Structure formats: structure tokens, C-alpha cells
ZASERO-841550 format. One line per field, with one value per residue: residue number from 1; residue in three letters; chain; x, y, z of N, C-alpha, C in turn. Coordinates in pm, whole numbers, plus 50000, padded with zeros to 5 digits. Layout:
nr	(NUM,...)
rest	(Ala,...)
kette	(A,...)
n.px	(X,...)
n.py	(Y,...)
n.pz	(Z,...)
ca.px	(X,...)
ca.py	(Y,...)
ca.pz	(Z,...)
c.px	(X,...)
c.py	(Y,...)
c.pz	(Z,...)
This chain:
nr	(1,2,3,4,5,6,7,8,9,10,11,12,13,14,15,16,17,18,19,20,21,22,23,24,25,26,27,28,29,30,31,32,33,34,35,36,37,38,39,40,41,42,43,44,45,46,47,48,49,50,51,52,53,54,55,56,57,58,59,60,61,62,63,64,65,66,67,68,69,70,71,72,73,74,75,76,77,78,79,80,81,82,83,84,85,86,87,88,89,90,91,92,93,94,95,96,97,98,99,100,101,102,103,104,105,106,107,108,109,110,111,112,113,114,115,116,117,118,119,120,121,122,123,124,125,126,127,128,129,130,131,132,133,134,135,136,137,138,139,140,141,142,143,144,145,146,147,148,149,150,151,152,153,154,155,156,157,158,159,160,161,162,163,164,165,166,167,168,169,170,171,172,173,174,175,176,177,178,179,180,181,182,183,184,185,186,187,188,189,190,191,192,193,194,195,196,197,198,199,200,201,202,203,204,205,206,207,208,209,210,211,212,213,214,215,216,217,218,219,220,221,222,223,224,225,226,227,228,229,230,231,232,233,234,235,236,237,238,239,240,241,242,243,244,245,246,247,248,249,250,251,252,253,254,255,256,257,258,259,260,261,262,263,264,265,266,267,268,269,270,271,272,273,274,275,276,277,278,279,280,281,282,283,284,285,286,287,288,289,290,291,292,293,294,295,296,297,298,299,300,301,302,303,304,305,306,307,308,309,310,311,312,313,314,315,316,317,318,319,320,321,322,323,324,325,326,327,328,329,330,331,332,333,334,335,336,337,338,339,340,341,342,343,344,345,346,347,348,349,350,351,352,353,354,355,356,357,358,359,360)
rest	(Met,Asn,Lys,Lys,Leu,Leu,Ala,Ala,Ala,Val,Val,Ala,Ala,Val,Ala,Ala,Ser,Pro,Ala,Ala,Phe,Ala,Asp,Ser,Thr,Val,Tyr,Gly,Lys,Leu,His,Thr,Ser,Ile,Asp,Tyr,Asn,Asp,Phe,Asp,Lys,Asn,Lys,Asn,Trp,Ser,Val,Glu,Ser,Arg,Ala,Ser,Arg,Leu,Gly,Phe,Lys,Gly,Ser,Glu,Asp,Leu,Gly,Gly,Gly,Leu,Lys,Ala,Ile,Tyr,Gln,Ile,Glu,Phe,Gly,Ile,Ser,Ser,Asp,Gly,Gly,Asp,Gln,Gln,Thr,Asn,Ala,Asn,Thr,Gly,Pro,Arg,Thr,Pro,Val,Asn,Asn,His,Arg,Asn,Thr,Phe,Ile,Gly,Leu,Ala,Gly,Asp,Trp,Gly,Thr,Ala,Leu,Val,Gly,Arg,His,Asp,Thr,Pro,Met,Lys,Met,Ala,Phe,Tyr,Ala,Ser,Gly,Asn,Glu,Arg,Leu,Gly,Asp,Ser,Ala,Ile,Asp,Leu,Asn,Arg,Gly,Ala,Ser,Val,Leu,Gly,Val,Phe,Gln,Glu,Val,Arg,Ala,Ser,Asn,Ala,Ile,Ala,Tyr,Val,Ser,Pro,Asn,Phe,Ser,Gly,Phe,Thr,Val,Ala,Ala,Ala,Ile,Ile,Pro,Gly,Glu,Glu,Phe,Asp,Gly,Leu,Ser,Thr,Gly,Pro,Thr,Val,Ser,Gly,Gly,Tyr,Asn,Pro,Thr,Gly,Val,Lys,Ala,Ser,Asp,Gly,Leu,Ala,Asp,His,Tyr,Ser,Phe,Gly,Ala,Met,Tyr,Ser,Gly,Asn,Gly,Leu,Lys,Ala,Ser,Ala,Gly,Tyr,Glu,Val,Leu,Asp,Asn,Gln,Ala,Gly,Gly,Ile,Ser,Ala,Gly,Ala,Gly,Asn,Asn,Asp,Met,Lys,Thr,Trp,Gln,Leu,Gly,Ala,Ser,Tyr,Thr,Met,Asn,Ala,Phe,Ser,Phe,Gly,Gly,Glu,Tyr,Gln,Asn,Thr,Lys,Asp,Phe,Gly,Phe,Val,Asp,Gly,Arg,Asp,Tyr,Asp,Ala,Trp,Ala,Leu,Thr,Gly,Lys,Trp,Thr,Met,Gly,Asn,Asn,Ala,Ile,Ala,Ala,Val,Tyr,Thr,Asn,Ser,Lys,Asp,Lys,Arg,Ala,Ala,Gly,Asp,Trp,Lys,Thr,Asp,Gly,Trp,Gly,Leu,Ser,Gly,Glu,His,Asn,Phe,Ser,Lys,Arg,Ser,Lys,Val,Tyr,Ala,Ala,Tyr,Ala,Tyr,Asn,Lys,Glu,Lys,Arg,Pro,Val,Leu,Asp,Asp,Val,Lys,Asp,Gln,Val,Phe,Ser,Leu,Gly,Met,Ile,His,Asn,Phe)
kette	(A,A,A,A,A,A,A,A,A,A,A,A,A,A,A,A,A,A,A,A,A,A,A,A,A,A,A,A,A,A,A,A,A,A,A,A,A,A,A,A,A,A,A,A,A,A,A,A,A,A,A,A,A,A,A,A,A,A,A,A,A,A,A,A,A,A,A,A,A,A,A,A,A,A,A,A,A,A,A,A,A,A,A,A,A,A,A,A,A,A,A,A,A,A,A,A,A,A,A,A,A,A,A,A,A,A,A,A,A,A,A,A,A,A,A,A,A,A,A,A,A,A,A,A,A,A,A,A,A,A,A,A,A,A,A,A,A,A,A,A,A,A,A,A,A,A,A,A,A,A,A,A,A,A,A,A,A,A,A,A,A,A,A,A,A,A,A,A,A,A,A,A,A,A,A,A,A,A,A,A,A,A,A,A,A,A,A,A,A,A,A,A,A,A,A,A,A,A,A,A,A,A,A,A,A,A,A,A,A,A,A,A,A,A,A,A,A,A,A,A,A,A,A,A,A,A,A,A,A,A,A,A,A,A,A,A,A,A,A,A,A,A,A,A,A,A,A,A,A,A,A,A,A,A,A,A,A,A,A,A,A,A,A,A,A,A,A,A,A,A,A,A,A,A,A,A,A,A,A,A,A,A,A,A,A,A,A,A,A,A,A,A,A,A,A,A,A,A,A,A,A,A,A,A,A,A,A,A,A,A,A,A,A,A,A,A,A,A,A,A,A,A,A,A,A,A,A,A,A,A,A,A,A,A,A,A,A,A,A,A,A,A,A,A,A,A,A,A,A,A,A,A,A,A,A,A,A,A,A,A)
n.px	(43236,43039,43175,43372,43221,43106,43341,43422,43206,43237,43490,43418,43227,43383,43559,43384,43290,43420,43336,43060,43024,43122,42930,42930,42894,42895,42885,42795,42816,42753,42793,42765,42812,42737,42862,42805,43003,43025,43237,43278,43291,43467,43447,43355,43316,43261,43307,43204,43285,43093,43140,43146,43163,43293,43232,43277,43114,43029,42938,42980,42822,42864,42744,42517,42387,42582,42779,43048,43158,43234,43365,43476,43545,43590,43658,43584,43668,43435,43440,43674,43879,44132,44192,44264,44445,44717,44772,45024,45216,45129,44989,44896,45060,44906,44674,44558,44229,44019,43690,43434,43577,43617,43634,43444,43216,42883,42563,42271,42313,42417,42650,42997,43289,43607,43821,43805,43558,43247,43209,43012,42883,42863,42708,42473,42409,42331,42118,41910,41774,41791,41957,41901,41963,42211,42568,42548,42525,42376,42449,42485,42724,43039,43278,43174,42986,42897,42723,42744,42768,42807,43018,43184,43312,43497,43651,43973,44117,43917,43734,43440,43097,42765,42438,42157,41835,41601,41281,41277,41487,41838,42177,42519,42877,43218,43576,43893,44227,44510,44760,45022,45366,45514,45769,46108,46230,46446,46395,46266,46136,45839,45597,45299,45369,45482,45475,45653,45730,45724,45524,45224,45139,44930,44869,44700,44427,44183,44198,44050,43692,43347,42990,42655,42301,41999,41671,41395,41069,40715,40704,40881,41217,41496,41790,42096,42427,42768,43103,43462,43762,44097,44362,44636,44988,45022,44857,44989,45247,45168,45096,44846,44770,44690,44424,44140,43892,43553,43240,42883,42562,42221,41933,41637,41363,41044,40811,40517,40283,40327,40507,40802,40993,41251,41508,41844,42116,42437,42717,43043,43311,43621,43696,43873,44078,44153,44182,43897,43756,43452,43200,42900,42635,42351,42053,41769,41536,41352,41123,40934,40755,40638,40511,40731,40890,41060,41097,41328,41432,41680,41819,42093,42301,42570,42798,43116,43307,43562,43877,43931,43689,43351,43287,43038,42783,42534,42327,42150,41955,41814,41653,41553,41430,41419,41316,41400,41397,41431,41702,41817,41852,41794,41884,41845,42014,42055,42271,42351,42558,42653,42920,43009,43272,43479,43630,43738,43609,43275,43200,43063,42920,42806,42643,42529,42391,42375,42290,42348,42258,42343,42282,42421)
n.py	(30415,30231,29991,30012,30005,29748,29588,29647,29537,29266,29207,29259,29054,28823,28847,28820,28567,28330,28337,28320,28065,27905,27917,28079,28236,28534,28610,28722,28860,29126,29219,29421,29580,29811,29821,29824,29731,29560,29401,29217,29451,29599,29844,29948,30098,29964,29892,29627,29370,29110,28808,28871,28824,28717,28550,28303,28087,27797,27579,27303,27137,26805,26608,26329,26371,26444,26687,26917,27091,27392,27614,27918,28091,28379,28525,28859,29197,29398,29629,29743,29670,29512,29293,29391,29607,29687,29873,29936,29854,29912,29809,29469,29146,28935,28691,28349,28340,28176,28057,27825,27640,27467,27181,26959,26692,26644,26483,26278,26099,26231,26454,26495,26621,26795,26973,27281,27292,27316,27087,26778,26758,27027,27120,26986,27105,27373,27301,27244,27472,27649,27868,28186,28454,28461,28499,28731,28931,28754,28503,28144,28011,27920,28176,28334,28495,28649,28484,28240,27887,27651,27433,27437,27328,27424,27256,27222,27042,26853,26558,26494,26382,26439,26342,26300,26462,26276,26253,26464,26398,26412,26302,26329,26287,26298,26272,26354,26400,26420,26498,26472,26368,26079,26135,26187,26456,26548,26488,26517,26831,26949,27114,27163,27028,26814,26555,26632,26478,26219,26047,25888,26005,26202,26065,25941,25877,25927,26070,26258,26262,26298,26305,26367,26396,26502,26655,26801,26922,26970,27182,27107,27090,26893,26746,26552,26500,26376,26370,26324,26444,26426,26426,26622,26707,26946,26926,26716,26820,27010,26873,26766,26515,26211,26206,26174,26407,26385,26452,26485,26577,26702,26846,27043,27222,27381,27522,27710,27870,28204,28162,28017,27765,27602,27364,27280,27047,26955,26746,26690,26475,26447,26713,26975,26798,26695,26442,26299,26540,26670,26830,27005,27150,27358,27488,27701,27825,28080,28242,28509,28613,28891,29000,29201,29216,29083,28913,28773,28527,28383,28129,28017,27756,27609,27356,27296,27042,27026,26928,27083,27173,27256,27472,27698,27843,28085,28224,28474,28620,28879,28986,29223,29265,29424,29368,29502,29398,29083,29063,29260,29383,29538,29544,29522,29404,29232,29084,28874,28728,28510,28379,28124,28039,27805,27893,28139,28473,28540,28604,28856,28939,29161,29274,29529,29572,29720,29650,29587,29393,29285,29084,28958)
n.pz	(68559,68639,68598,68795,69027,69002,69022,69281,69426,69363,69484,69753,69791,69754,69971,70183,70157,70285,70559,70522,70403,70603,70794,71029,71350,71534,71868,72200,72534,72749,73070,73330,73645,73910,74228,74578,74838,75139,75319,75577,75743,75600,75363,75033,74702,74373,74024,73833,73602,73502,73418,73143,72788,72469,72165,71907,71687,71497,71220,70988,70726,70671,70533,70513,70752,70930,71109,71131,71413,71592,71848,71987,72263,72459,72777,72863,72976,73073,73219,73176,73344,73558,73401,73162,73195,73401,73687,73779,73595,73344,73027,73045,72996,72756,72866,72900,72863,72805,72765,72710,72460,72173,71946,71730,71647,71529,71526,71453,71650,71863,72028,72005,72149,72178,72390,72573,72821,72994,73259,73258,73508,73585,73371,73437,73676,73601,73438,73612,73665,73879,73905,73932,73866,73694,73739,73880,74186,74333,74251,74262,74295,74441,74496,74300,74412,74728,74866,74748,74727,74588,74395,74079,73763,73482,73239,73104,72828,72791,72695,72559,72554,72453,72467,72235,72273,72444,72462,72646,72812,72866,72856,72962,72941,73037,73002,73137,73081,73302,73220,73321,73394,73521,73655,73794,74005,73869,73614,73277,73164,73033,72827,73001,73220,73500,73748,74019,74232,74161,74237,74208,73957,73743,73471,73298,73066,73163,73414,73553,73573,73469,73502,73383,73411,73275,73274,73115,73095,73075,73261,73454,73562,73607,73744,73776,73894,73885,73985,73960,74069,74014,74245,74188,74151,74305,74541,74677,74735,74906,75126,75140,75077,74886,74803,74600,74490,74534,74403,74417,74294,74319,74173,74118,73966,73942,73728,73730,73571,73647,73846,73980,74145,74337,74436,74539,74588,74704,74755,74868,74891,75069,75038,74883,74847,75093,75329,75467,75490,75453,75254,75246,75061,75024,74862,74824,74592,74417,74186,74057,73784,73609,73346,73181,73393,73687,74002,74216,74458,74676,74889,75066,75211,75384,75499,75608,75690,75899,76046,76273,76346,76242,75961,75890,75668,75611,75381,75191,74925,74720,74417,74164,73842,73517,73195,72902,72651,72480,72486,72639,72974,73294,73644,74002,74288,74600,74834,75108,75354,75615,75791,76004,76214,76380,76692,76571,76501,76382,76032,75837,75531,75274,74973,74758,74442,74124,73801,73445,73162,72843,72566,72267)
ca.px	(43191,42968,43277,43441,43127,43098,43465,43419,43109,43293,43588,43350,43162,43489,43614,43285,43244,43460,43250,42927,43024,43152,42812,42983,42814,42962,42793,42861,42737,42812,42725,42843,42735,42795,42838,42851,43049,43056,43299,43321,43313,43551,43346,43401,43239,43335,43243,43239,43252,43044,43147,43126,43230,43280,43252,43256,43081,42976,42933,42986,42751,42953,42662,42472,42342,42698,42826,43162,43120,43344,43330,43584,43481,43681,43610,43637,43647,43348,43462,43813,43948,44271,44218,44321,44547,44779,44801,45168,45311,45071,44920,44946,45080,44782,44666,44457,44104,43922,43575,43412,43644,43629,43603,43380,43121,42745,42471,42150,42360,42463,42764,43129,43376,43735,43868,43772,43413,43181,43196,42874,42818,42831,42591,42356,42375,42255,41994,41810,41695,41791,42037,41791,42023,42348,42685,42519,42552,42308,42493,42489,42848,43148,43370,43105,42908,42926,42638,42761,42810,42826,43137,43164,43440,43511,43770,44054,44152,43803,43682,43306,42986,42635,42338,42040,41724,41503,41157,41310,41606,41968,42290,42649,42989,43346,43699,43991,44362,44581,44875,45148,45459,45558,45921,46176,46245,46550,46356,46238,46028,45768,45476,45193,45427,45490,45467,45795,45754,45724,45428,45083,45125,44803,44918,44608,44333,44057,44234,43930,43579,43229,42870,42538,42175,41909,41537,41314,40939,40590,40730,40980,41356,41560,41921,42188,42563,42873,43236,43580,43880,44216,44455,44760,45110,45009,44807,45089,45352,45106,45067,44701,44751,44658,44283,44057,43771,43432,43121,42760,42463,42086,41863,41509,41280,40912,40743,40369,40238,40426,40591,40901,41060,41332,41611,41970,42202,42568,42805,43182,43400,43763,43693,44011,44169,44193,44122,43793,43691,43332,43137,42761,42575,42204,41997,41628,41526,41219,41112,40797,40762,40524,40533,40875,40963,41072,41158,41385,41488,41762,41871,42200,42356,42675,42876,43251,43345,43705,43928,43929,43553,43273,43262,42901,42741,42394,42318,42022,41963,41695,41680,41440,41485,41326,41361,41363,41377,41486,41847,41863,41780,41861,41842,41903,42026,42116,42315,42402,42612,42719,43004,43046,43399,43518,43737,43746,43487,43186,43224,42939,42941,42687,42663,42417,42441,42288,42354,42282,42303,42303,42327,42421)
ca.py	(30411,30106,29884,30023,29959,29604,29526,29659,29438,29130,29197,29245,28920,28722,28866,28777,28427,28224,28338,28276,27919,27834,27930,28126,28332,28613,28633,28764,28908,29232,29223,29512,29626,29906,29754,29868,29613,29563,29275,29213,29587,29672,29891,30018,30094,29907,29862,29491,29297,28984,28700,28924,28732,28732,28421,28269,27949,27765,27437,27270,27020,26707,26511,26212,26408,26474,26823,26960,27210,27459,27730,27985,28194,28445,28618,28996,29280,29506,29749,29792,29645,29467,29196,29455,29704,29684,30011,29959,29824,29943,29692,29339,29040,28868,28563,28256,28365,28101,27992,27699,27651,27325,27133,26834,26634,26628,26413,26223,26016,26321,26550,26462,26738,26796,27111,27333,27287,27283,26943,26740,26792,27170,27131,26939,27208,27477,27249,27236,27593,27723,27990,28282,28566,28410,28585,28848,28925,28639,28377,28039,27940,27971,28262,28418,28590,28627,28376,28119,27773,27532,27436,27396,27318,27430,27176,27214,26908,26766,26478,26488,26336,26479,26263,26371,26472,26164,26287,26555,26346,26420,26260,26374,26229,26353,26231,26460,26357,26513,26541,26472,26259,26018,26144,26239,26600,26578,26437,26613,26927,26971,27193,27087,26997,26674,26540,26638,26381,26085,25965,25894,26108,26200,26046,25862,25942,25964,26103,26326,26229,26366,26262,26446,26355,26621,26636,26925,26897,26991,27275,27052,27076,26812,26697,26491,26498,26316,26413,26289,26522,26358,26518,26627,26730,27052,26879,26633,26903,27092,26788,26740,26371,26169,26184,26233,26484,26323,26538,26456,26683,26684,26973,27046,27336,27361,27642,27701,28008,28311,28121,27906,27739,27483,27338,27215,26991,26910,26692,26661,26398,26483,26850,27031,26685,26665,26318,26310,26671,26664,26957,26995,27279,27355,27614,27708,27941,28110,28357,28551,28693,28976,29067,29225,29231,28959,28921,28639,28515,28262,28103,27909,27708,27514,27304,27248,26963,27026,26859,27178,27214,27283,27604,27705,27966,28109,28342,28496,28729,28923,29065,29263,29291,29472,29330,29592,29309,28949,29069,29365,29395,29605,29480,29553,29284,29242,28952,28873,28593,28502,28258,28089,27966,27769,27977,28272,28554,28527,28694,28897,29012,29194,29348,29582,29579,29770,29595,29580,29283,29288,28966,28982)
ca.pz	(68701,68665,68610,68924,69125,68988,69075,69428,69473,69348,69587,69877,69797,69775,70104,70277,70133,70378,70677,70486,70379,70730,70879,71153,71421,71637,71980,72321,72652,72831,73195,73415,73762,74005,74352,74711,74906,75280,75341,75720,75790,75503,75269,74914,74579,74261,73896,73807,73486,73555,73318,73010,72699,72324,72113,71767,71673,71362,71180,70844,70689,70615,70462,70586,70888,71018,71104,71209,71494,71668,71927,72047,72351,72551,72880,72841,73089,73028,73294,73148,73471,73563,73299,73044,73233,73532,73724,73810,73483,73213,72963,73088,72897,72738,72936,72844,72933,72727,72819,72632,72334,72140,71811,71744,71549,71582,71437,71523,71761,71969,72001,72062,72135,72248,72414,72705,72825,73125,73284,73259,73635,73577,73282,73509,73778,73533,73381,73712,73665,74007,73894,73897,73796,73685,73736,73956,74326,74397,74186,74363,74293,74526,74430,74208,74496,74868,74919,74666,74803,74503,74314,73937,73690,73334,73233,72984,72779,72805,72585,72611,72476,72493,72394,72182,72366,72434,72538,72754,72883,72805,72939,72913,73007,72998,73069,73124,73120,73387,73141,73400,73372,73649,73650,73909,73998,73776,73489,73169,73180,72907,72837,73065,73356,73541,73894,74058,74339,74102,74307,74164,73854,73666,73339,73221,72971,73238,73553,73600,73491,73509,73439,73414,73355,73274,73219,73103,73031,73158,73366,73546,73527,73711,73702,73871,73842,73963,73928,74037,74031,74062,74312,74115,74229,74402,74671,74740,74795,75017,75239,75143,75056,74752,74796,74493,74541,74466,74427,74351,74317,74270,74167,74042,73979,73878,73690,73713,73533,73669,73963,73967,74273,74328,74532,74492,74695,74656,74858,74823,74987,75065,74981,74880,74845,75223,75377,75567,75494,75375,75235,75202,75016,74995,74810,74782,74502,74363,74095,74016,73664,73587,73219,73154,73523,73766,74136,74255,74596,74694,75016,75058,75338,75364,75618,75572,75803,75913,76170,76384,76366,76121,75917,75837,75614,75582,75294,75117,74829,74648,74297,74084,73707,73413,73064,72791,72536,72508,72490,72730,73101,73408,73768,74131,74366,74732,74883,75249,75395,75746,75807,76139,76217,76516,76755,76515,76497,76262,75923,75769,75402,75198,74848,74685,74309,74016,73683,73315,73078,72699,72491,72122)
c.px	(43120,43062,43344,43349,43114,43223,43464,43325,43161,43398,43522,43283,43266,43540,43520,43254,43292,43366,43107,42925,43046,43036,42852,42893,42900,42858,42866,42759,42815,42730,42812,42753,42816,42757,42887,42880,43078,43108,43353,43372,43413,43463,43413,43296,43322,43243,43290,43196,43217,43031,43105,43208,43204,43315,43224,43219,43020,42979,42950,42912,42842,42874,42625,42424,42452,42741,42956,43122,43242,43290,43462,43526,43581,43603,43672,43601,43563,43362,43599,43901,44084,44296,44285,44440,44591,44820,44946,45262,45252,45001,44983,44975,44950,44785,44553,44326,43990,43808,43555,43471,43675,43606,43534,43293,42988,42655,42349,42190,42409,42575,42888,43219,43506,43778,43839,43622,43369,43176,43047,42806,42781,42713,42465,42312,42288,42122,41882,41724,41697,41880,41945,41841,42173,42454,42662,42561,42481,42343,42518,42624,42956,43243,43299,43020,42935,42837,42653,42818,42842,42956,43108,43297,43419,43648,43843,44085,44041,43775,43543,43206,42854,42531,42232,41932,41623,41387,41187,41438,41732,42075,42422,42758,43119,43464,43803,44130,44432,44707,45000,45238,45503,45712,45976,46194,46355,46522,46319,46126,45970,45650,45363,45236,45429,45485,45610,45832,45770,45628,45287,45059,44989,44840,44828,44511,44212,44094,44115,43812,43449,43107,42753,42414,42073,41779,41469,41185,40825,40618,40837,41114,41423,41695,41999,42322,42662,43007,43348,43695,43999,44307,44591,44870,45098,44957,44904,45195,45294,45070,44916,44674,44710,44509,44221,43935,43653,43314,43001,42658,42325,42019,41733,41439,41149,40851,40597,40321,40354,40525,40682,40974,41139,41432,41728,42048,42329,42648,42938,43261,43549,43778,43829,44119,44225,44117,44020,43720,43570,43269,42996,42709,42430,42166,41847,41610,41383,41219,40968,40806,40626,40549,40681,40956,40964,41139,41207,41438,41566,41806,41978,42250,42465,42740,43004,43308,43501,43748,43916,43787,43481,43267,43123,42870,42588,42388,42181,42039,41827,41732,41550,41498,41374,41389,41311,41326,41427,41638,41903,41784,41861,41804,41906,41905,42093,42153,42378,42452,42676,42793,43043,43169,43436,43638,43738,43608,43408,43225,43091,42970,42808,42722,42532,42463,42333,42357,42275,42344,42257,42365,42326,42476)
c.py	(30285,29991,29888,29973,29807,29532,29534,29556,29300,29109,29180,29107,28813,28726,28807,28630,28329,28221,28285,28123,27840,27839,27970,28234,28401,28639,28683,28814,29016,29243,29304,29564,29728,29855,29833,29744,29636,29421,29275,29346,29664,29710,29960,30011,30036,29898,29725,29444,29154,28879,28750,28836,28769,28593,28412,28120,27921,27615,27428,27139,26924,26602,26396,26244,26440,26616,26834,27085,27265,27576,27784,28096,28245,28524,28757,29081,29400,29634,29806,29772,29581,29349,29261,29547,29684,29824,30038,29944,29859,29819,29563,29244,28962,28729,28482,28279,28294,28048,27864,27716,27510,27302,26998,26796,26620,26560,26364,26144,26100,26408,26501,26583,26721,26939,27150,27347,27267,27136,26905,26769,26941,27191,27094,27042,27322,27430,27235,27355,27675,27844,28099,28405,28539,28521,28716,28834,28806,28508,28270,27970,28008,28059,28361,28522,28557,28513,28246,28006,27647,27548,27384,27401,27336,27370,27195,27065,26803,26687,26434,26436,26382,26409,26354,26383,26361,26201,26371,26515,26367,26375,26314,26306,26291,26290,26335,26408,26463,26571,26562,26359,26207,26012,26196,26388,26646,26535,26551,26711,26956,27059,27114,27038,26848,26669,26531,26534,26239,25990,25990,26007,26091,26189,25963,25945,25996,25987,26169,26275,26280,26315,26355,26389,26468,26592,26774,26890,26925,27083,27230,27046,27000,26765,26631,26483,26429,26343,26369,26372,26460,26464,26513,26682,26838,27010,26793,26720,26987,27006,26747,26592,26343,26142,26249,26302,26434,26404,26482,26562,26644,26820,26960,27182,27312,27498,27626,27846,28105,28271,28008,27889,27611,27469,27266,27165,26941,26860,26653,26590,26434,26619,26913,26925,26649,26541,26349,26445,26667,26803,26939,27138,27260,27490,27596,27836,27958,28236,28383,28646,28766,29058,29078,29234,29098,28988,28779,28642,28380,28252,27995,27878,27610,27474,27242,27177,26947,26963,26954,27223,27254,27435,27607,27839,27961,28232,28352,28618,28757,28999,29106,29308,29346,29437,29426,29509,29170,28950,29170,29376,29480,29535,29545,29426,29311,29103,28966,28737,28604,28371,28236,27998,27930,27854,28118,28343,28522,28639,28730,28978,29044,29282,29398,29613,29629,29730,29606,29471,29299,29165,29001,28865)
c.pz	(68731,68679,68744,69037,69126,69046,69225,69487,69471,69458,69723,69899,69823,69918,70206,70268,70232,70496,70646,70469,70512,70826,71023,71217,71523,71744,72099,72425,72724,72957,73296,73526,73838,74146,74473,74798,75050,75326,75486,75768,75702,75386,75148,74804,74469,74140,73856,73670,73528,73445,73181,72911,72553,72262,71966,71760,71537,71338,71031,70823,70614,70532,70549,70728,70980,71001,71181,71285,71560,71748,71986,72132,72450,72661,72851,72964,73042,73107,73271,73267,73451,73466,73177,73077,73375,73570,73746,73689,73348,73161,73005,72972,72878,72806,72871,72925,72854,72816,72739,72491,72289,71991,71828,71630,71615,71479,71515,71647,71881,71928,72075,72041,72215,72269,72553,72710,72967,73144,73285,73395,73641,73488,73356,73613,73714,73475,73480,73723,73791,74012,73841,73830,73793,73672,73815,74103,74400,74326,74293,74378,74381,74444,74336,74287,74642,74931,74840,74742,74714,74421,74175,73869,73542,73304,73096,72952,72791,72676,72626,72505,72535,72407,72330,72297,72337,72525,72662,72829,72800,72904,72878,73002,72955,73072,73039,73171,73205,73319,73227,73354,73513,73645,73781,73895,73905,73635,73390,73210,73041,72933,72896,73202,73379,73694,73949,74171,74283,74164,74251,74061,73784,73517,73249,73135,73051,73386,73624,73518,73553,73434,73474,73342,73378,73215,73216,73030,73128,73280,73464,73487,73638,73654,73815,73805,73938,73900,74018,73981,74098,74132,74246,74202,74333,74539,74745,74809,74908,75136,75246,75125,74915,74731,74672,74555,74459,74504,74350,74388,74260,74270,74083,74061,73901,73852,73662,73693,73558,73779,73927,74101,74259,74442,74476,74610,74633,74775,74800,74929,74959,74996,74991,74879,74987,75280,75486,75572,75398,75365,75179,75168,74980,74933,74790,74701,74457,74277,74058,73897,73637,73461,73191,73282,73599,73901,74167,74398,74602,74837,75002,75195,75307,75498,75565,75697,75811,76042,76293,76420,76237,76093,75852,75777,75602,75499,75230,75025,74762,74521,74230,73947,73612,73278,72958,72664,72575,72526,72595,72857,73195,73532,73890,74213,74496,74777,75021,75277,75532,75757,75951,76138,76358,76565,76704,76519,76371,76158,75859,75648,75339,75083,74797,74548,74214,73886,73557,73236,72938,72629,72339,72053)
């Protein structure tokens, strides 16, 4: 019996050893909410998975202060929604739902990585500390909530560098190839595609590029970012022109005891790759923490300068949260947004949300 137990222990140790030597970590986040949605008088209830994720990350010591690093992170559907099952056809064909997924090297000189990653401008946006309850109904980003007005990019094919922390300061830069071919419509087709018009193909190493500068210290968080996105074939065929989209942003927040407040600004030239279309976005945010509880408030405003007239938004949101621990919390949030459109009627949207978040 003792020999059998010893053999089983040896097998178990051998099976577990690769993960142990690779210094790997399994992590993730489950964020699910029950929402009441009133979208311009169209009302419904829904259960939402809000950027839930599962990831694996690790490193290997290469000696001399150098490490090999990696991360593989997937978005998952914590509500069992249409990311996993299609009501008409049954289980869907798996799709690429990668979040930040990369390989790289790190040392005293900083971190270099290649793969899919938040652009440095997006990193700078989050470093300002103004996202008070991320991925919730009061998220500040376009498409993430009804009051979101800021744009952000998680770029595939990124080649990025992040500096060490110098007395609270960090800088980051990334270049991203467009991976197109400047061929004719009768030319070769390869994985990754090509520009079918043969005009201004994104075939360079740095067709898109992004920069970010961040500071954190003495209660202050501040950041600045700049990004250029090259207009690829889709914009040309749609008649949008060959304009690159250029965005810069500034943000800061200050925490003093239980109170934190801040502001964010973003400007985009040739928004949507349309010549002369400028976009401005603002936000004011605040948070009051009381032990395991917190109340947050956000205000957003945007102006989309179009040829037919300016589209404007005004939005605001409130949230209250209770933290059971450092990893688990529940919250209630409300978000409202009004969009003013030339000629067309105004649009009013609102969401009431009850959610839970668990990090592991």
C-alpha cells in the first residue's frame, strides 16, 4: 500500500512540475449584472456579462535580471449569452475573443512585448483614475455604457515598450503594422487581407502608433496620450477618404482621505476617418469611500462636429457599492444620457443596473 501511495505521489508531482517551474498564474474576473434598460422609450430587462474574463500569465527567470513573460487572456460570457450559444443554430463556431495576449521580455530597462495589448493611449486613460466603476453602466467609454464618450483601442499585432517607474513616472509607446498588401483587386489574397484598391495600403511597420505618459504619487494620478490610427481599405471603399484619425487626451484625479475627484478630456481629428470631422469628449468624476462602501458620480459631455450639424451628448451616472472583500463586491448603478441631433429628434437613454464582481 505504501509503494502504491508513493508511486501516485511521484506521478502527481511530475504532472504538476511544468506549471510550477513556469511560474504560471490562473486569474480572472466575473462581472454580471441585472439591468433595466430604457433606450429611447424601448424598454426591456436583461442579464449582462460585463467584460468577464479568464487569463493565464507567467514568467521565467533568464538570469542577469532578465525575464521572459507571457499572458493569454480571453473574454468569457458569464451570463451564458450569445457569445456561447446562438438561439437559431445552437452552439456557435468559436471566435477570437482574445483580450491582452502577448509574449515579451522584462528587466530593469522596462518591458517589451509583442501581441494583442491595450495601446499606450488606452493605458494612459485608465492611469488617470477617472474610471470609477469600470465595465459597469457608468463606464466612460463609447459602446460600454449609454453615457460613455471616450474611445479606446486594444490593438492586435502591437509592438510595445513600457518603461520602468521613475519616481512615479512611466512612459509607453507602441507601433502597429496594418498588414495590408498594395495589390490590385486581382492580386494575391493572403491571411490578413490586402487593400483591394491598390491605393495607400497599410503595409508598413508603424501604420498605427500610440504614446502614453503616466504619473502616480502623493494622491495625484495624471496622464496624457496620443494616438494615430491609419485609415485602411474599409474607409476608402466607404468613401470616407484617406484621412488618418488622430486622438490626444489628458486626465487627472486627486485623492484626499475618503474623497477622490478628477477630470478627463479627449479630442479626435478626422473622427471616423472623415475629413474635417472633429470629436470632443469631457468627463468629471468623483468618489466617496466609507469603509467597505463607496458612492461614485460621473458626468460626461461630447460634441461630434459633422457637416450636417453638431451631435451633442450630456450624460450622468451614480453608483453605490459594497465590498465584501478585496475580491468580491456588489453594486447598484444608474446611467442617463441625452443625445441632441440636428433635424432629428433628441434621444434619451437610461439604465438601472444591479451587479456583482468577483476577481480571482
